[in-house]
matplotlib code that plots the C-alpha trace (Angstrom):
import matplotlib.pyplot as plt

x = [41.0, 44.8, 46.2, 48.4, 52.2, 54.8, 58.4, 61.2, 64.1, 64.5, 67.8, 68.6, 67.0, 63.9, 63.5, 63.6, 61.0, 58.9, 59.1, 58.1, 55.2, 54.0, 54.4, 52.3, 49.5, 49.8, 49.2, 52.2, 51.3, 54.9, 58.3, 60.0, 63.7, 66.0, 66.2, 64.1, 64.9, 67.1, 66.3, 66.5, 63.3, 60.0, 58.1, 54.8, 55.8, 55.9, 58.3, 56.3, 59.1, 61.8, 61.7, 59.6, 56.7, 56.3, 54.2, 51.8, 51.1, 47.7, 46.1, 49.2, 51.6, 55.4, 57.9, 61.6, 63.5, 66.8, 69.4, 72.4, 75.9, 77.6, 76.1, 72.4, 72.2, 70.5, 68.0, 67.3, 66.9, 64.4, 62.4, 62.4, 61.3, 58.3, 57.2, 57.7, 55.3, 52.7, 52.9, 53.1, 55.4, 54.1, 55.7, 57.0, 56.7, 57.6, 55.3, 58.5, 59.9, 59.3, 58.1, 56.8, 53.5, 54.9, 57.7, 57.2, 57.7, 58.3, 56.8, 58.4, 60.4, 61.2, 61.7, 62.7, 62.4, 63.9, 64.5, 63.7, 62.5, 62.0, 60.0, 60.5, 62.3, 61.7, 62.5, 62.6, 61.3, 62.8, 64.9, 65.9, 66.2, 67.5, 67.2, 68.0, 69.0, 68.2, 67.3, 67.0, 64.9, 64.7, 67.0, 66.4, 67.2, 67.3, 65.7, 67.2, 69.6, 70.4, 70.8, 72.3, 71.6, 72.7, 73.5, 72.9, 72.2, 72.0, 69.6, 69.5, 71.6, 71.1, 71.8, 71.8, 70.1, 71.7, 74.1, 75.0, 75.7, 77.4, 76.5, 77.1, 78.2, 77.6, 77.0, 77.0, 74.4, 74.0, 76.4, 75.6, 76.4, 76.3, 74.5, 76.1, 78.5, 79.6, 80.2, 82.1, 81.0, 81.6, 82.8, 82.3, 81.4, 82.3, 82.3, 80.4, 81.0, 81.1, 78.9, 80.4, 83.0, 83.9, 84.9, 85.8, 87.4, 87.3, 87.1, 85.9, 88.4, 88.3, 89.5, 91.8, 91.1, 89.7, 86.2, 84.3]
y = [-38.4, -38.9, -40.2, -43.2, -42.4, -43.3, -43.4, -42.1, -44.5, -47.9, -47.7, -47.3, -44.0, -45.1, -48.0, -45.5, -43.4, -46.5, -47.4, -43.8, -43.8, -47.0, -45.7, -42.7, -45.1, -44.0, -46.2, -46.8, -47.7, -48.5, -47.1, -45.6, -46.4, -46.6, -50.4, -53.0, -53.1, -55.9, -58.3, -55.7, -54.0, -55.5, -57.3, -56.0, -52.5, -53.0, -51.3, -49.1, -48.3, -45.7, -41.9, -42.1, -43.4, -40.1, -38.8, -41.7, -41.3, -40.0, -39.2, -39.9, -37.9, -38.5, -39.2, -38.5, -41.7, -40.6, -40.1, -37.8, -38.2, -34.8, -34.3, -33.5, -33.2, -36.5, -35.9, -32.3, -33.6, -36.2, -33.6, -31.1, -33.9, -34.8, -31.1, -30.7, -33.6, -31.7, -34.0, -32.9, -34.3, -35.6, -34.2, -36.9, -36.6, -39.9, -40.5, -41.4, -37.9, -35.0, -32.0, -28.7, -27.5, -24.2, -25.8, -24.9, -27.5, -26.9, -29.3, -32.8, -32.1, -35.3, -35.8, -39.4, -41.6, -40.2, -36.7, -33.6, -30.4, -27.6, -24.4, -21.8, -24.2, -23.6, -26.5, -25.8, -28.0, -31.5, -31.2, -34.4, -34.3, -37.8, -40.4, -39.0, -35.5, -32.6, -29.2, -26.7, -23.6, -21.1, -22.9, -22.4, -25.2, -24.4, -26.4, -29.8, -29.7, -32.9, -33.0, -36.5, -39.0, -37.8, -34.2, -31.6, -28.0, -25.5, -22.6, -20.1, -22.1, -21.4, -24.1, -23.0, -24.7, -27.9, -28.1, -31.5, -31.7, -35.1, -37.8, -36.9, -33.3, -30.6, -26.9, -24.3, -21.6, -18.9, -20.4, -20.0, -22.9, -21.6, -23.1, -26.2, -26.5, -29.9, -30.5, -33.8, -36.6, -35.8, -32.3, -29.6, -26.3, -23.2, -20.6, -19.8, -22.1, -20.3, -21.4, -24.4, -24.9, -28.3, -28.6, -31.4, -32.0, -30.8, -27.9, -27.9, -26.5, -26.1, -29.0, -28.5, -30.9, -33.6, -35.1, -34.7]
z = [28.7, 28.6, 25.3, 24.8, 25.0, 22.4, 23.6, 21.4, 21.7, 23.2, 25.2, 28.8, 29.4, 27.4, 29.9, 32.8, 31.0, 30.5, 34.2, 35.1, 32.8, 34.3, 37.8, 36.8, 35.5, 31.9, 28.9, 26.5, 22.9, 21.9, 20.9, 17.9, 17.3, 14.3, 14.7, 16.3, 20.1, 21.5, 24.3, 27.0, 25.7, 27.0, 24.4, 25.8, 24.4, 20.6, 18.2, 15.9, 13.5, 12.9, 12.7, 9.5, 11.6, 13.4, 10.6, 11.0, 14.7, 15.6, 19.0, 21.0, 23.1, 23.1, 25.8, 25.0, 25.8, 24.1, 26.8, 26.9, 28.3, 27.8, 24.4, 24.2, 20.4, 19.7, 22.4, 21.2, 17.6, 18.7, 20.6, 17.7, 15.3, 17.5, 17.8, 14.0, 13.5, 15.5, 18.6, 22.2, 24.9, 28.2, 31.4, 33.7, 37.5, 39.1, 42.1, 44.1, 43.5, 45.9, 43.9, 45.4, 44.1, 42.8, 40.7, 37.0, 34.2, 30.5, 28.0, 28.2, 31.3, 33.2, 37.0, 37.8, 40.9, 44.2, 42.9, 45.0, 43.3, 45.7, 45.8, 43.1, 40.7, 37.0, 34.5, 30.8, 28.0, 27.7, 30.9, 32.7, 36.5, 36.9, 39.7, 43.1, 42.0, 44.4, 42.9, 45.8, 45.9, 43.0, 40.6, 36.8, 34.4, 30.7, 27.8, 27.1, 30.1, 31.9, 35.7, 36.1, 39.0, 42.4, 41.5, 44.2, 43.2, 46.0, 46.0, 43.1, 40.6, 37.0, 34.4, 30.8, 27.8, 26.7, 29.7, 31.3, 35.0, 35.6, 38.1, 41.7, 41.0, 43.6, 42.7, 45.4, 45.7, 43.1, 40.6, 36.8, 34.5, 30.9, 27.9, 26.5, 29.4, 30.8, 34.5, 35.1, 37.4, 41.0, 40.5, 43.1, 41.4, 43.4, 40.6, 37.4, 34.4, 31.0, 28.1, 26.3, 29.0, 30.3, 34.0, 36.4, 39.7, 43.3, 43.1, 39.5, 37.0, 33.2, 31.1, 28.2, 25.3, 27.6, 28.1, 31.3]

ax = plt.figure().add_subplot(projection="3d")
ax.plot(x, y, z, "-o")
ax.set_aspect("equal")
plt.show()
């Protein structure tokens, strides 16, 4: 029997996670967030308290609703806190996504509505493959990485742990994106991106002292 789910966070990504859980037919007990959610959060999903309430949760699984825009630190911290509390994270596979049977998922990986995950793909723990993203054959996505909405990764792309590939970016086949790198929105990546590097543009080039 599947356990109830508790969502970490109550912001925009948490609402997408909630919609995905409901589409999967899973029961959501409530959410944890530093403050009581505002009017955008559905009243049918109760606030259960802040981070301190993790220690009180029993017989539940978690879903990471903390989003990331270039910086995955808050999301990673939430995941690690949940694991430290002895709780497991549910893997999300939206029924509106196309996912090949041999795709491998780490704990807590999330594939949202309209995404395509092709054969041979490996997703690490706590990865987000966001709405409408396309992950072609044999790509490898490291733990906590975020593949934003509308991204297109060609075959054999490797994305390192904690990297962020911004909305609508395109990455050609065989490119490596290093751990903690940030690819700006709409970029076209034709060459490897070093760990921690920030790139943007068409074709993508390294940024000097600017955000992506």
